[in-house]
C-alpha positions as CSV (number, residue, x, y, z in Angstrom):
1,X,135.3,107.1,120.1
2,X,134.4,104.8,122.9
3,X,137.2,103.6,125.2
4,X,136.9,100.0,123.8
5,X,137.1,101.3,120.2
6,X,140.1,103.4,121.1
7,X,141.8,100.4,122.7
8,X,140.9,98.1,119.8
9,X,142.3,100.5,117.3
10,X,145.4,101.1,119.4
11,X,146.1,97.4,119.8
12,X,145.6,96.8,116.0
13,X,148.1,99.7,115.4
14,X,150.5,98.2,117.9
15,X,150.3,94.8,116.1
16,X,151.0,96.5,112.7
17,X,153.9,98.4,114.2
18,X,155.3,95.1,115.6
19,X,155.0,93.5,112.1
20,X,156.6,96.5,110.3
21,X,159.5,96.6,112.8
22,X,160.2,92.9,112.3
23,X,159.6,92.4,116.0
24,X,162.6,94.6,116.9
25,X,162.9,97.1,119.7
26,X,163.5,100.7,118.9
27,X,163.1,100.2,115.2
28,X,161.5,103.4,113.8
29,X,158.1,102.7,112.1
30,X,156.1,105.4,110.3
31,X,152.4,105.4,111.3
32,X,151.4,107.4,108.2
33,X,153.6,108.1,105.2
34,X,152.7,111.5,103.8
35,X,151.8,111.3,100.1
36,X,151.5,107.5,100.2
37,X,148.3,106.7,101.9
38,X,148.7,102.9,101.6
39,X,152.0,102.8,103.5
40,X,152.7,103.0,107.2
41,X,151.3,101.2,110.2
42,X,147.9,102.9,110.3
43,X,146.7,101.6,106.9
44,X,148.1,98.2,107.7
45,X,146.0,98.2,110.9
46,X,142.9,99.3,109.0
47,X,142.8,102.7,110.7
48,X,141.4,105.7,108.8
49,X,144.2,108.2,108.4
50,X,141.8,110.9,107.3
51,X,140.1,111.0,110.7
52,X,141.6,111.5,114.2
53,X,141.5,107.7,114.8
54,X,145.2,107.3,114.2
55,X,146.1,110.2,116.4
56,X,143.9,108.9,119.3
57,X,145.4,105.4,118.9
58,X,148.9,106.8,118.9
59,X,148.2,108.9,122.0
60,X,146.8,105.8,123.8
61,X,149.8,103.7,122.9
62,X,152.2,106.5,124.1
63,X,150.3,106.9,127.3
64,X,150.4,103.2,128.0
65,X,154.2,103.2,127.4
66,X,153.9,100.8,124.4
67,X,155.5,103.2,121.9
68,X,157.5,106.4,121.8
69,X,158.4,109.0,119.2
70,X,161.5,108.2,117.3
71,X,163.5,111.2,116.1
72,X,162.1,114.5,114.8
73,X,158.9,114.7,112.8
74,X,159.6,114.7,109.1
75,X,159.2,118.0,107.2
76,X,156.3,116.4,105.2
77,X,154.4,116.0,108.5
78,X,154.9,112.3,109.5
79,X,156.3,111.1,112.7
80,X,158.0,107.7,113.3
81,X,157.4,105.7,116.4
82,X,159.2,102.8,118.0
83,X,158.2,99.9,120.2
84,X,159.3,100.0,123.8
85,X,159.9,96.9,125.9
86,X,156.4,97.0,127.2
87,X,155.0,97.4,123.7
88,X,157.1,94.5,122.4
89,X,155.9,92.3,125.2
90,X,152.2,93.3,124.6
91,X,152.5,92.7,120.9
92,X,154.1,89.3,121.3
93,X,151.4,88.4,123.8
94,X,148.7,89.5,121.3
95,X,150.3,87.4,118.6
96,X,150.4,84.4,120.9
97,X,154.2,84.3,121.1
98,X,154.2,83.8,124.8
99,X,154.0,85.9,127.9
100,X,156.7,88.3,128.8
101,X,159.6,86.6,130.3
102,X,160.1,87.3,134.0
103,X,163.6,88.5,134.9
104,X,165.9,85.7,136.1
105,X,166.0,85.5,139.8
106,X,168.9,84.4,141.9
107,X,168.6,81.7,144.6
108,X,168.3,84.5,147.2
109,X,165.5,87.0,147.2
110,X,166.3,90.7,147.4
111,X,165.0,90.8,151.0
112,X,167.2,87.9,152.0
113,X,170.2,89.5,150.3
114,X,169.6,92.8,152.2
115,X,169.3,91.0,155.5
116,X,172.5,89.0,154.9
117,X,174.4,92.2,153.9
118,X,173.2,93.9,157.1
119,X,174.1,91.0,159.4
120,X,177.5,90.4,157.7
121,X,178.2,94.1,157.7
122,X,177.6,94.3,161.5
123,X,179.7,91.2,162.2
124,X,182.5,92.5,159.9
125,X,182.3,95.9,161.5
126,X,182.7,94.3,165.0
127,X,185.6,92.2,163.8
128,X,187.4,95.2,162.3
129,X,186.6,97.4,165.4
130,X,188.6,95.2,167.8
131,X,192.0,95.9,166.3
132,X,191.0,99.4,165.5
133,X,190.1,100.1,169.1
134,X,193.4,98.7,170.2
135,X,195.2,100.9,167.7
136,X,193.3,104.0,168.8
137,X,194.1,103.2,172.4
138,X,197.8,103.0,171.6
139,X,198.1,105.9,169.2
140,X,195.7,108.5,170.7
141,X,196.9,110.1,174.0
142,X,194.9,110.1,177.2
143,X,194.2,113.8,176.8
144,X,192.0,113.8,173.8
145,X,191.1,116.8,171.7
146,X,188.6,117.4,169.0
147,X,191.1,116.3,166.4
148,X,191.5,113.0,168.1
149,X,187.7,112.5,168.3
150,X,187.4,113.3,164.6
151,X,190.2,110.9,163.7
152,X,188.5,108.1,165.7
153,X,185.1,108.8,164.1
154,X,186.7,108.7,160.6
155,X,188.6,105.5,161.3
156,X,185.5,103.7,162.7
157,X,183.3,105.0,159.8
158,X,185.9,103.7,157.3
159,X,186.0,100.3,159.0
160,X,182.1,100.1,158.8
161,X,182.2,101.1,155.2
162,X,184.8,98.5,154.4
163,X,182.8,95.8,156.3
164,X,179.6,96.7,154.6
165,X,181.2,96.7,151.1
166,X,182.9,93.4,151.7
167,X,179.6,91.9,153.0
168,X,177.8,93.2,149.9
169,X,180.3,91.7,147.5
170,X,180.2,88.4,149.4
171,X,176.4,88.2,149.3
172,X,176.2,89.2,145.6
173,X,178.8,86.4,144.8
174,X,176.8,83.9,146.8
175,X,173.6,84.9,145.0
176,X,175.2,84.5,141.6
177,X,176.4,81.0,142.5
178,X,172.9,80.0,143.6
179,X,171.3,80.8,140.2
């Protein structure tokens, strides 16, 4: 089979699977029903089930991420497949039901959100570091040991983690409000 013939057969099969699934995601659809040659998605798509055309079309759709096997193969030899999100989008596009819907975006891009989290994390860390530095100066003696250094590092790390977490929460809330 030529590439264009494979793609044509595969897209016809995808359309038939879309119809048989009722346009539902993850609805198992038999491609071929053993013992009943007129049932299944392949006959509906006009694909010869006595040749390898159906197998090649299925492999193409699986490789493209449009369908995936659903459950175990039946003892009679048939395998059900289900539409994935990409397959549903492609089938809807083929049927003229619109382009795939882009995910909703907040008023702030991901890059802007990351930059705000970084800046607010640094500012928050500096704000929390001032009282922490005073506390460490009062509580830790002049003669410092390894234990004191570890305590200081843990306290400063904790302050940075808290500042970054608060900054992240604040930016996410801001982004949600700007939708």
